[in-house]
LUMRODREN-424010 format. One record per residue: x, y, z of N, C-alpha, C, O, CB in turn. Coordinates in steps of 0.05 Angstrom, whole numbers, padded with zeros to 5 digits, always signed. Glycine has a CB too. Example, Ala and Ser with C-alpha at 12.3 -4.5 7.8 and 13.67 -1.06 7.14 Angstrom:
<pts>
+00264-00114+00156+00246-00090+00156+00264-00066+00156+00285-00066+00169+00226-00089+00181+00257-00045+00142+00273-00021+00143+00258+00001+00157+00268+00023+00161+00282-00012+00114
</pts>
This chain:
<pts>
+00015+00297-00450+00033+00268-00430+00044+00257-00465+00037+00260-00489+00000+00232-00403+00064+00245-00448+00074+00228-00492+00054+00207-00503+00031+00204-00495+00112+00201-00495+00064+00195-00518+00038+00173-00534+00055+00147-00523+00078+00137-00525+00032+00175-00581+00024+00144-00511+00039+00110-00503+00030+00084-00512+00007+00090-00509+00036+00102-00475+00030+00055-00522+00017+00038-00543+00026+00017-00531+00049+00008-00532+00022+00042-00573+00007+00010-00521+00012-00024-00523-00006-00037-00548-00027-00028-00557+00002-00041-00492+00014-00070-00560-00004-00078-00576-00001-00114-00560+00022-00120-00555+00003-00071-00614-00026-00135-00553-00011-00160-00551-00008-00165-00568-00016-00148-00584-00017-00178-00541+00004-00185-00578+00008-00202-00598+00006-00225-00595+00003-00239-00615+00027-00199-00609+00008-00242-00561+00006-00267-00563+00020-00285-00553+00042-00292-00563+00004-00272-00581+00011-00291-00536+00025-00312-00510+00031-00287-00489+00013-00272-00483+00062-00333-00519+00054-00285-00479+00062-00261-00463+00089-00245-00471+00107-00231-00461+00065-00270-00434+00078-00257-00503+00097-00211-00528+00082-00201-00521+00062-00213-00513+00100-00198-00572+00083-00173-00520+00074-00148-00523+00101-00125-00534+00125-00127-00527+00060-00141-00492+00091-00109-00548+00101-00087-00565+00094-00066-00555+00075-00055-00567+00094-00088-00591+00110-00043-00518+00104-00033-00509+00122-00007-00520+00145+00000-00513+00100-00045-00489+00106+00005-00538+00112+00030-00540+00102+00057-00526+00080+00069-00524+00109+00032-00561+00139+00063-00513+00123+00094-00490+00153+00104-00502+00171+00093-00515+00116+00092-00439+00149+00128-00492+00165+00146-00498+00175+00143-00522+00188+00122-00518+00182+00148-00480+00180+00148-00548+00191+00143-00567+00194+00116-00567+00193+00105-00589+00210+00158-00570+00198+00102-00549+00215+00074-00547+00204+00052-00541+00189+00055-00521+00234+00074-00530+00205+00026-00551+00209+00007-00573+00211-00024-00557+00220-00044-00568+00238+00017-00591+00200-00023-00530+00197-00060-00523+00188-00074-00526+00163-00073-00522+00195-00071-00509+00202-00103-00537+00191-00120-00531+00184-00141-00521+00204-00155-00525+00190-00122-00538+00170-00153-00509+00167-00177-00485+00163-00199-00496+00142-00203-00507+00145-00174-00465+00188-00224-00494+00188-00254-00482+00182-00250-00517+00159-00253-00524+00162-00272-00450+00199-00245-00534+00184-00259-00551+00176-00291-00569+00192-00308-00575+00189-00246-00563+00146-00291-00574+00146-00311-00585+00137-00313-00609+00113-00308-00610+00137-00325-00572+00154-00321-00639+00141-00316-00668+00133-00322-00683+00121-00312-00702+00144-00312-00680+00144-00360-00670+00140-00388-00696+00101-00383-00695+00086-00369-00681+00155-00437-00678+00098-00401-00714+00076-00410-00720+00081-00444-00697+00060-00456-00694+00073-00412-00760+00101-00455-00685+00097-00471-00666+00131-00475-00659+00153-00479-00670+00077-00497-00675+00113-00469-00629+00141-00478-00600+00139-00514-00599+00118-00524-00591+00127-00461-00554+00160-00530-00608+00157-00563-00600+00131-00567-00599+00123-00573-00622+00170-00574-00570+00113-00567-00584+00090-00586-00586+00070-00575-00585+00048-00586-00586+00087-00605-00568+00075-00542-00584+00049-00521-00581+00047-00510-00613+00066-00510-00630+00056-00491-00554+00021-00501-00617+00018-00491-00643+00013-00468-00647+00022-00466-00624+00003-00501-00655+00008-00449-00652+00012-00427-00650-00025-00421-00656-00032-00430-00678+00039-00416-00670-00044-00412-00643-00075-00414-00648-00082-00394-00650-00107-00393-00648-00092-00426-00632-00065-00363-00654-00068-00338-00658-00068-00328-00683-00061-00347-00698-00053-00326-00646-00074-00304-00701-00065-00281-00725-00022-00286-00712-00012-00286-00690-00088-00233-00716-00007-00292-00748+00012-00292-00741+00025-00253-00736+00015-00232-00743+00023-00311-00762+00051-00260-00717+00045-00225-00705+00045-00205-00734+00046-00214-00757+00078-00210-00678+00043-00182-00728+00055-00166-00753+00087-00159-00753+00105-00154-00737+00039-00137-00753+00084-00163-00787+00118-00148-00786+00124-00124-00769+00146-00122-00758+00127-00135-00816+00101-00105-00766+00117-00077-00750+00112-00082-00725+00106-00064-00710+00105-00044-00757+00113-00109-00717+00107-00106-00680+00128-00117-00672+00132-00119-00648+00079-00123-00665+00155-00132-00697+00188-00133-00692+00208-00116-00703+00232-00119-00698+00198-00157-00702+00197-00092-00721+00213-00078-00733+00219-00058-00700+00204-00052-00681+00199-00062-00765+00256-00054-00707+00268-00022-00705+00259-00008-00669+00257+00013-00657+00246+00002-00735+00258-00040-00665+00255-00048-00629+00282-00028-00618+00297-00016-00635+00262-00092-00618+00286-00026-00594+00297-00012-00584+00311-00023-00559+00331-00010-00552+00282+00008-00583+00305-00044-00544+00304-00085-00534+00288-00096-00537+00271-00096-00554+00305-00097-00507+00294-00112-00513+00287-00139-00510+00277-00143-00488+00294-00135-00471+00305-00155-00514+00244-00158-00472+00254-00163-00442+00249-00181-00453+00236-00181-00474+00245-00154-00412+00262-00208-00437+00268-00228-00428+00251-00240-00394+00270-00242-00378+00297-00222-00428+00235-00246-00385+00217-00256-00354+00238-00277-00347+00253-00271-00329+00177-00273-00358+00241-00303-00360+00248-00334-00350+00260-00338-00373+00264-00321-00390+00223-00357-00343+00267-00362-00374+00284-00388-00390+00270-00403-00397+00278-00420-00414+00303-00404-00379+00238-00403-00386+00225-00425-00404+00224-00416-00435+00233-00397-00447+00194-00431-00393+00207-00438-00443+00214-00442-00477+00196-00427-00494+00195-00423-00518+00211-00473-00489+00181-00420-00473+00149-00407-00494+00148-00382-00477+00127-00369-00472+00111-00430-00492+00178-00376-00469+00170-00341-00456+00215-00333-00466+00222-00309-00469+00156-00340-00395+00229-00349-00469+00248-00344-00484+00254-00357-00513+00276-00366-00513+00267-00348-00468+00238-00361-00540+00246-00380-00553+00264-00364-00569+00258-00342-00580+00226-00396-00566+00301-00385-00570+00326-00377-00591+00312-00364-00621+00321-00342-00630+00347-00410-00601+00291-00378-00635+00297-00379-00671+00279-00355-00660+00300-00343-00656+00285-00409-00700+00261-00338-00652+00247-00312-00647+00262-00303-00642+00264-00285-00659+00228-00306-00632+00289-00300-00618+00285-00282-00624+00321-00264-00645+00333-00243-00650+00273-00273-00594+00319-00304-00651+00334-00303-00673+00320-00265-00699+00324-00242-00707+00326-00345-00690+00301-00291-00698+00284-00268-00714+00280-00238-00716+00279-00221-00734+00265-00273-00711+00276-00239-00691+00279-00197-00684+00312-00185-00690+00319-00161-00692+00273-00187-00637+00329-00209-00692+00362-00196-00688+00378-00200-00674+00371-00221-00662+00366-00173-00684+00401-00192-00665+00412-00221-00645+00430-00185-00644+00448-00187-00627+00431-00266-00662+00429-00166-00652+00442-00143-00648+00416-00115-00618+00418-00098-00600+00448-00130-00689+00397-00128-00634+00381-00116-00610+00385-00126-00580+00388-00150-00573+00352-00120-00615+00386-00107-00565+00392-00092-00544+00378-00116-00521+00358-00107-00511+00379-00057-00547+00382-00135-00513+00364-00155-00485+00368-00146-00457+00385-00133-00445+00374-00189-00483+00355-00154-00454+00346-00162-00419+00351-00177-00401+00364-00161-00387+00328-00169-00413+00352-00198-00388+00348-00206-00380+00342-00228-00365+00322-00240-00372+00347-00199-00384+00358-00240-00340+00351-00249-00314+00385-00247-00312+00404-00244-00327+00330-00282-00309+00381-00250-00292+00419-00254-00275+00421-00278-00276+00404-00292-00265+00426-00245-00239+00443-00290-00287+00454-00307-00293+00438-00328-00317+00446-00351-00317+00462-00317-00268+00417-00322-00333+00420-00313-00359+00436-00312-00387+00438-00319-00410+00419-00298-00355+00441-00305-00376+00468-00286-00396+00481-00302-00427+00478-00301-00451+00503-00283-00372+00498-00316-00404+00515-00344-00424+00487-00351-00445+00488-00339-00466+00527-00382-00398+00473-00361-00442+00451-00375-00454+00446-00355-00478+00447-00369-00498+00426-00380-00434+00441-00333-00486+00436-00314-00503+00471-00301-00511+00481-00322-00519+00411-00291-00488+00483-00290-00513+00520-00300-00510+00533-00315-00526+00553-00312-00540+00528-00316-00489+00511-00341-00518+00527-00365-00536+00508-00369-00562+00520-00385-00577+00530-00397-00516+00478-00360-00577+00479-00349-00593+00473-00338-00604+00454-00336-00621+00481-00352-00597+00494-00326-00595+00514-00294-00613+00491-00268-00614+00483-00253-00631+00525-00302-00660+00484-00273-00587+00467-00230-00587+00488-00222-00570+00503-00231-00552+00425-00219-00565+00484-00200-00583+00517-00179-00585+00508-00158-00553+00524-00145-00540+00522-00149-00629+00494-00159-00550+00474-00142-00520+00468-00146-00512+00446-00135-00511+00458-00131-00513+00472-00169-00487+00450-00179-00466+00457-00159-00441+00481-00152-00443+00452-00215-00458+00445-00150-00421+00448-00135-00402+00430-00171-00384+00414-00188-00392+00430-00095-00406+00444-00166-00361+00436-00183-00330+00418-00157-00311+00424-00134-00306+00475-00195-00307+00389-00181-00303+00382-00157-00284+00384-00169-00272+00400-00185-00281+00360-00140-00280+00374-00181-00237+00366-00179-00223+00340-00159-00205+00329-00140-00214+00384-00181-00221+00335-00169-00182+00307-00151-00182+00310-00137-00163+00317-00145-00141+00279-00165-00178+00305-00099-00173+00316-00070-00169+00349-00072-00183+00368-00073-00167+00316-00062-00130+00354-00071-00206+00368-00057-00223+00350-00048-00243+00326-00047-00247+00388-00071-00232+00367-00043-00254+00347-00016-00270+00365-00003-00300+00387+00004-00290+00342+00018-00241+00365+00003-00330+00372+00008-00347+00350+00023-00368+00328+00016-00376+00383-00013-00352+00365+00047-00374+00355+00063-00377+00347+00046-00415+00362+00027-00421+00373+00092-00367+00328+00054-00431+00321+00058-00452+00310+00078-00472+00288+00080-00482+00313+00045-00451+00331+00091-00473+00321+00117-00505+00310+00129-00466+00317+00116-00446+00280+00103-00549+00295+00153-00465+00272+00166-00445+00262+00134-00419+00266+00142-00396+00236+00179-00473+00255+00113-00419+00236+00100-00407+00264+00083-00379+00287+00074-00383+00214+00077-00435+00259+00083-00370+00272+00063-00346+00257+00036-00334+00238+00034-00318+00276+00082-00320+00276+00014-00349+00266-00010-00345+00270-00028-00317+00286-00046-00322+00276-00022-00366+00264-00029-00302+00263-00027-00274+00267-00068-00271+00264-00081-00292+00228-00008-00260+00272-00077-00253+00258-00117-00256+00253-00111-00235+00255-00089-00224+00277-00153-00262+00244-00138-00223+00203-00137-00200+00218-00165-00200+00235-00176-00215+00152-00132-00220+00202-00177-00167+00207-00195-00163+00190-00209-00188+00181-00196-00206+00204-00200-00135+00187-00247-00183+00170-00262-00189+00170-00287-00184+00192-00298-00181+00166-00260-00210+00146-00300-00181+00150-00313-00161+00143-00347-00192+00127-00350-00210+00125-00303-00128+00152-00353-00187+00161-00379-00229+00189-00391-00232+00211-00382-00237+00163-00353-00268+00178-00415-00226+00207-00429-00239+00231-00414-00260+00226-00395-00275+00195-00454-00258+00250-00423-00258+00272-00402-00286+00281-00423-00295+00300-00423-00311+00301-00376-00279+00272-00442-00288+00294-00471-00297+00305-00469-00337+00295-00450-00349+00267-00511-00290+00317-00480-00347+00318-00494-00374+00326-00527-00377+00339-00537-00358+00341-00477-00390+00321-00538-00391+00329-00563-00381+00360-00559-00407+00359-00555-00431+00299-00595-00386+00376-00560-00396+00405-00569-00414+00423-00545-00400+00447-00545-00396+00403-00566-00457+00409-00531-00394+00426-00493-00379+00423-00495-00350+00431-00479-00333+00405-00453-00389+00409-00518-00344+00397-00494-00309+00386-00483-00306+00363-00488-00315+00405-00477-00296+00389-00464-00292+00377-00437-00293+00370-00406-00274+00387-00399-00257+00358-00446-00298+00350-00390-00278+00362-00363-00278+00330-00357-00259+00312-00373-00267+00372-00344-00314+00321-00340-00239+00305-00334-00222+00293-00322-00251+00306-00316-00271+00312-00317-00193+00263-00322-00245+00241-00305-00273+00241-00284-00250+00237-00286-00225+00200-00321-00289+00247-00261-00268+00228-00228-00257+00213-00219-00274+00215-00225-00297+00245-00201-00253+00197-00206-00267+00182-00182-00288+00199-00156-00286+00222-00154-00279+00147-00172-00279+00180-00135-00296+00197-00112-00302+00174-00094-00290+00152-00105-00285+00208-00106-00336+00179-00061-00284+00168-00040-00290+00177-00028-00307+00201-00030-00313+00165-00029-00274+00162-00012-00319+00169+00002-00346+00161+00035-00330+00140+00041-00318+00147-00011-00381+00183+00049-00336+00176+00077-00323+00190+00107-00348+00211+00115-00358+00195+00076-00284+00161+00114-00347+00171+00131-00373+00141+00163-00363+00135+00173-00341+00162+00103-00417+00130+00168-00391+00116+00188-00382+00092+00179-00376+00075+00193-00366+00114+00208-00397+00086+00144-00384+00078+00118-00368+00091+00105-00346+00114+00108-00337+00076+00100-00384+00067+00087-00339+00081+00063-00314+00060+00031-00314+00038+00026-00304+00079+00082-00273+00076+00018-00327+00064-00010-00340+00093-00029-00323+00117-00030-00322+00063-00011-00386+00067-00043-00312+00078-00064-00301+00070-00099-00319+00047-00106-00325+00066-00059-00270+00088-00112-00323+00098-00138-00341+00108-00160-00327+00132-00160-00321+00121-00132-00360+00092-00178-00321+00091-00198-00305+00102-00213-00307+00111-00226-00287+00076-00206-00301+00108-00218-00334+00125-00251-00346+00105-00273-00337+00082-00276-00345+00162-00261-00328+00115-00285-00323+00105-00315-00309+00105-00311-00288+00124-00297-00280+00120-00342-00312+00086-00319-00271+00092-00311-00241+00057-00319-00227+00036-00313-00238+00104-00268-00237+00060-00333-00204+00038-00327-00181+00036-00303-00157+00054-00286-00157+00039-00351-00166+00015-00300-00136+00025-00276-00133+00030-00274-00123+00039-00295-00113+00022-00262-00133+00037-00250-00105+00062-00251-00084+00053-00223-00057+00066-00203-00064+00098-00240-00108+00045-00220-00043+00054-00193-00021+00064-00163-00031+00055-00140-00034+00082-00203-00003+00089-00179-00035+00109-00156-00044+00087-00148-00075+00090-00123-00077+00152-00171-00053+00066-00157-00097+00053-00134-00119+00050-00114-00107+00060-00093-00116+00026-00139-00131+00035-00113-00081+00026-00080-00085+00038-00058-00070+00028-00035-00065-00001-00076-00078+00074-00076-00059+00087-00035-00072+00107-00039-00101+00130-00037-00108+00121-00012-00038+00077-00047-00113+00090-00033-00151+00076-00022-00158+00079-00007-00177+00094-00048-00178+00047-00025-00139+00026-00016-00160+00020+00013-00157-00001+00020-00167-00002-00031-00157+00036+00033-00145+00041+00068-00151+00035+00073-00150+00031+00080-00127+00046+00085-00163+00014+00088-00178+00013+00108-00199+00017+00093-00225+00032+00101-00244+00036+00132-00194+00001+00067-00226+00012+00055-00246-00006+00049-00262-00027+00039-00254+00026+00036-00240-00002+00054-00289-00024+00067-00312-00042+00047-00318-00066+00048-00320-00012+00076-00342-00012+00012-00322-00019+00001-00329-00016-00037-00327+00007-00043-00324-00016+00015-00340-00029-00052-00328-00012-00086-00308-00012-00113-00340-00025-00116-00360-00049-00107-00266-00006-00117-00336-00005-00135-00354+00001-00165-00341+00021-00178-00338+00015-00126-00373-00018-00168-00337-00023-00205-00321-00022-00232-00340-00033-00236-00362-00059-00210-00306-00007-00249-00326-00025-00271-00341-00046-00281-00329-00051-00281-00305-00012-00295-00347-00062-00289-00350-00088-00305-00333-00090-00332-00348-00111-00333-00361-00121-00288-00334-00074-00354-00350-00064-00373-00365-00052-00390-00383-00064-00411-00380-00069-00374-00366-00039-00394-00396-00012-00412-00397-00017-00418-00424-00028-00403-00439-00009-00441-00377-00003-00454-00434-00015-00457-00447-00023-00488-00457-00020-00499-00479-00006-00442-00458-00036-00498-00433-00059-00521-00442-00076-00526-00415-00084-00513-00396-00044-00554-00453-00076-00554-00423-00106-00548-00408-00114-00542-00373-00134-00537-00360-00121-00575-00414-00089-00546-00370-00086-00540-00327-00054-00530-00318-00031-00532-00327-00089-00582-00302-00059-00525-00309-00036-00497-00295-00009-00503-00268-00008-00494-00246-00063-00472-00274+00002-00513-00275+00024-00519-00257+00024-00498-00227+00010-00479-00222+00052-00515-00277+00042-00509-00214+00052-00472-00198+00070-00459-00206+00086-00464-00223+00062-00469-00170+00067-00430-00187+00082-00400-00211+00051-00390-00228+00050-00366-00235+00116-00419-00248+00031-00405-00232+00014-00391-00253-00002-00365-00233+00004-00361-00210-00010-00417-00269-00016-00355-00245-00030-00341-00252-00074-00356-00276-00083-00358-00299-00001-00326-00266-00081-00360-00252-00102-00369-00267-00132-00334-00271-00128-00310-00275-00116-00404-00242-00144-00342-00269-00166-00320-00274-00180-00305-00252-00193-00285-00251-00188-00332-00288-00172-00321-00234-00180-00314-00216-00154-00305-00195-00161-00289-00178-00198-00332-00210-00134-00312-00194-00113-00302-00181-00090-00275-00195-00073-00262-00182-00099-00328-00176-00098-00273-00224-00105-00257-00228-00120-00230-00231-00116-00212-00247-00104-00264-00231-00136-00232-00215-00162-00208-00207-00155-00202-00187-00157-00178-00181-00192-00214-00203-00144-00219-00169-00133-00213-00138-00108-00205-00138-00096-00195-00119-00134-00237-00118-00097-00210-00168-00062-00185-00160-00080-00151-00172-00080-00129-00161-00016-00198-00198-00089-00158-00192-00101-00138-00200-00116-00126-00169-00113-00103-00160-00122-00148-00226-00121-00135-00164-00136-00122-00142-00116-00103-00112-00121-00082-00100-00154-00152-00131-00083-00130-00111-00070-00117-00090-00045-00088-00120-00036-00067-00112-00047-00152-00062-00044-00096-00142-00043-00064-00149-00049-00042-00149-00039-00021-00141-00043-00059-00160-00080-00048-00165-00089-00026-00166-00082-00001-00185-00077+00023-00180-00085-00022-00144-00082-00015-00210-00064-00001-00230-00106+00017-00245-00129+00009-00242-00035-00036-00260-00094+00038-00259-00110+00053-00283-00116+00032-00289-00131+00030-00270-00100+00072-00305-00119-00001-00307-00123-00001-00329-00103-00030-00320-00082-00026-00307-00118+00026-00351-00114-00067-00331-00105-00076-00328-00112-00100-00359-00136-00104-00363-00106-00076-00301-00097-00112-00374-00098-00124-00402-00092-00157-00381-00084-00164-00359-00068-00108-00432-00101-00167-00407-00088-00208-00395-00075-00216-00418-00082-00216-00442-00117-00241-00389-00050-00223-00404-00033-00241-00430-00035-00268-00424-00052-00272-00407+00001-00237-00432-00024-00286-00434-00012-00317-00434-00039-00330-00435-00051-00343-00418+00010-00328-00405-00047-00324-00464-00073-00340-00462-00076-00336-00494-00063-00324-00510-00100-00328-00439-00101-00352-00496-00106-00354-00529-00086-00351-00555-00093-00338-00575-00123-00332-00535-00057-00368-00553-00047-00377-00560-00031-00391-00571-00032-00392-00595-00050-00375-00557-00021-00399-00564+00002-00438-00553-00028-00461-00541-00045-00458-00523+00039-00430-00504-00023-00486-00565-00038-00490-00536-00029-00531-00569-00030-00536-00593-00090-00464-00520-00023-00542-00545-00029-00572-00559-00039-00575-00585-00060-00566-00594-00049-00587-00544-00021-00590-00598-00034-00594-00630-00048-00610-00625-00043-00628-00609-00019-00601-00656-00070-00609-00641-00086-00619-00633-00117-00635-00616-00132-00654-00620-00076-00618-00636-00113-00613-00597-00129-00606-00570-00144-00599-00570-00165-00606-00560-00124-00594-00554-00136-00573-00587-00171-00548-00591-00173-00555-00588-00166-00557-00564-00193-00534-00603-00192-00592-00608-00213-00591-00624-00229-00612-00597-00253-00613-00594-00208-00602-00662-00212-00624-00582-00220-00631-00553-00219-00619-00528-00233-00627-00509-00211-00648-00548-00202-00600-00527-00219-00594-00505-00200-00562-00507-00177-00555-00501-00217-00619-00472-00227-00549-00520-00219-00520-00519-00217-00498-00499-00207-00476-00495-00232-00511-00534-00231-00517-00488-00254-00477-00472-00219-00461-00452-00215-00436-00451-00301-00492-00422-00202-00482-00440-00178-00461-00429-00164-00454-00455-00142-00449-00446-00155-00475-00404-00161-00448-00493-00151-00433-00494-00180-00402-00497-00174-00379-00505-00129-00444-00514-00196-00407-00493-00218-00389-00506-00225-00376-00479-00219-00353-00474-00246-00406-00522-00237-00390-00463-00254-00368-00444-00225-00363-00424-00215-00385-00421-00288-00384-00423-00216-00351-00416-00210-00350-00393-00207-00319-00389-00212-00308-00367-00188-00368-00387-00199-00305-00411-00221-00273-00407-00250-00265-00397-00254-00248-00379-00228-00262-00432-00262-00275-00406-00287-00277-00395-00281-00293-00362-00293-00280-00344-00308-00296-00417-00272-00307-00356-00268-00314-00325-00257-00297-00321-00274-00281-00312-00256-00338-00315-00227-00281-00322-00231-00260-00306-00234-00239-00316-00215-00226-00307-00214-00258-00290-00253-00215-00339-00268-00203-00329-00299-00206-00304-00316-00193-00292-00269-00195-00350-00292-00230-00307-00319-00237-00282-00304-00236-00256-00315-00223-00238-00336-00273-00284-00283-00246-00250-00267-00247-00229-00262-00216-00224-00271-00207-00203-00241-00265-00236-00247-00196-00246-00253-00164-00237-00270-00149-00218-00269-00136-00197-00261-00153-00254-00290-00160-00241-00321-00135-00233-00325-00154-00199-00339-00146-00180-00366-00141-00267-00306-00181-00202-00320-00176-00161-00291-00168-00142-00292-00163-00118-00338-00220-00141-00274-00169-00154-00251-00160-00133-00239-00143-00134-00228-00132-00115-00234-00173-00130-00236-00132-00166-00231-00097-00178-00234-00080-00194-00217-00070-00209-00216-00090-00181-00272-00072-00191-00279-00059-00199-00274-00041-00208-00282-00034-00230-00287-00058-00194-00250-00022-00182-00243-00003-00201-00214+00000-00229-00202+00020-00238-00241+00015-00181-00212-00032-00236-00186-00023-00246-00194-00035-00278-00199-00058-00284-00155-00037-00227-00194-00008-00298-00217-00022-00332-00194-00039-00340-00170-00034-00343-00230+00006-00367-00213-00064-00343-00194-00090-00356-00196-00080-00392-00216-00071-00403-00213-00131-00348-00181-00083-00399-00186-00078-00425-00173-00122-00452-00151-00129-00461-00158-00038-00430-00195-00133-00454-00176-00160-00473-00186-00150-00498-00206-00143-00510-00186-00200-00468-00147-00158-00500-00135-00151-00516-00135-00184-00544-00122-00206-00544-00109-00139-00498-00154-00172-00564-00143-00208-00573-00118-00199-00594-00110-00177-00603-00176-00233-00596-00108-00226-00595-00082-00219-00603-00069-00200-00639-00073-00211-00661-00071-00248-00600-00060-00178-00639-00049-00158-00658-00062-00142-00644-00045-00125-00640-00054-00159-00689-00091-00131-00627-00097-00111-00633-00084-00082-00598-00070-00087-00578-00131-00120-00642-00091-00070-00603-00068-00059-00586-00092-00035-00571-00116-00029-00574-00035-00043-00610-00065-00024-00549-00085-00005-00528-00089+00017-00530-00113+00016-00530-00080-00004-00505-00081+00049-00532-00076+00075-00525-00078+00075-00487-00098+00073-00473-00102+00094-00543-00053+00078-00478-00049+00097-00452-00056+00115-00459-00073+00105-00474-00025+00102-00441-00061+00145-00462-00068+00168-00459-00103+00179-00457-00108+00202-00453-00053+00178-00480
</pts>
């Protein structure tokens, strides 16, 4: 099989290297995003170099951070939810493609297909565009959930899935609607039944100062997720990566 590798950059930012293509999801690369501080290692320069495409799941600031995208470069192709293109075009990005669930785009040898997600896509001052996830297909099949709650049609995404990138928390001490917690993510993994799952959306962003008072939600979700995976989806290999770490798909 062709080489396949994913690097957890932090939060919902993942570098997928598949069949010679380099794809980056939901880049958040700064040390501060509004009131949130980065508590993980800064992204390595190679994680954002020579990209073939950037995938945006929805318009919340911790997933569609315009200053982070400007670091990547305004000429890198962006795949975004339908209705979101105007935001990025106004910011000077020159190659923006809008996708609805079921739409596909080729990035080198990889087919990128937008899929359903159950999460708010509203952005203050802009409006809203539906949140989506992505399935990447080449020599390997990878599901990036973005931000979502569990939904029954997840089971339809799972056939032949090598890797699921599933959110297990968020950026604060509590979770609102439209998110997966460790148990919800394990239930999603049981529906998908991929060969491997890597938890994302944890351990990176947290409100300034709160890490000293309530550090649990910043550190504990992976161990809770592993415990739930042993109960609910023991057939799936669970690989917990700290921000900056990688795993091979071969």
